[in-house]
C-alpha positions in Angstrom: -51.1 27.4 33.9 -49.8 23.9 33.7 -48.3 22.3 30.6 -51.1 19.8 30.5 -53.7 22.5 30.3 -51.8 24.3 27.6 -51.4 21.1 25.6 -55.1 20.3 26.1 -56.1 23.8 25.0 -53.9 23.6 21.9 -55.3 20.2 21.1 -58.9 21.4 21.4 -58.2 24.4 19.2 -56.7 22.1 16.6 -59.7 19.9 16.7 -62.1 22.8 16.3 -60.0 24.3 13.4 -59.8 20.9 11.7 -63.5 20.5 12.1 -64.1 23.9 10.5 -61.8 23.1 7.6 -63.5 19.8 7.0 -66.9 21.6 7.1 -65.6 24.2 4.6 -64.5 21.4 2.3 -67.9 19.8 2.5 -69.6 23.1 1.9 -67.4 23.8 -1.2 -68.3 20.4 -2.5 -72.0 20.9 -2.0 -71.8 24.4 -3.6 -70.1 22.8 -6.6 -73.1 20.5 -6.9 -75.5 23.5 -6.7 -76.7 23.2 -3.1 -76.8 26.4 -1.1 -75.0 25.8 2.2 -73.7 28.5 4.6 -70.2 28.5 5.9 -69.5 27.8 9.5 -69.0 30.9 11.6 -67.6 31.8 15.0 -69.6 34.5 16.8 -67.2 36.5 18.9 -68.5 38.4 21.9 -66.5 41.2 23.5 -65.6 40.9 27.2 -64.9 43.9 29.4 -61.4 43.6 30.7 -61.0 46.5 33.0 -57.9 48.6 32.6 -56.0 46.1 30.3 -55.1 47.3 26.8 -56.8 45.7 23.8 -60.0 43.7 23.8 -60.8 40.2 24.9 -63.3 38.1 23.0 -65.0 34.7 23.5 -66.8 32.4 21.2 -69.1 29.6 22.3 -67.9 26.2 20.8 -68.8 22.6 21.7 -67.4 21.8 25.2 -66.6 25.4 26.2 -65.3 28.7 25.0 -62.5 30.0 22.7 -60.9 33.2 24.1 -58.7 35.6 22.2 -57.2 39.0 22.9 -56.2 41.6 20.4 -53.4 43.8 21.6 -49.6 43.7 21.2 -49.5 39.9 21.5 -52.4 37.9 20.2 -53.2 34.3 21.4 -56.1 31.9 21.6 -57.1 29.5 24.4 -59.8 27.0 25.2 -61.8 27.2 28.4 -63.7 24.0 29.2 -67.3 24.6 30.2 -69.5 21.9 28.7 -72.8 23.5 30.0 -71.6 27.0 29.0 -72.4 28.3 32.5 -69.7 31.0 32.4 -71.2 34.4 32.0 -68.0 36.1 31.1 -67.3 37.6 34.6 -64.4 36.8 36.8 -64.8 35.6 40.3 -64.5 38.2 43.1 
């Protein structure tokens, strides 16, 4: 993976997290005014990862997918897919 892709992925993750935090602040402000608003939520789907240890998850976000893996080392990355065509399978 090139440095540009890594930087782009980190940038997108930061944008998504910043957006979620801003949304939470707005939600908290609305709740203080008595309005019922639900919190933003990421819906994580498990991906089968063959014989690898741990589990891999993806969440649909604007512009693509967030992927994470829970095993010894945990990380997160962004996969661009504006039309969300990726079905979770790898290519043969």
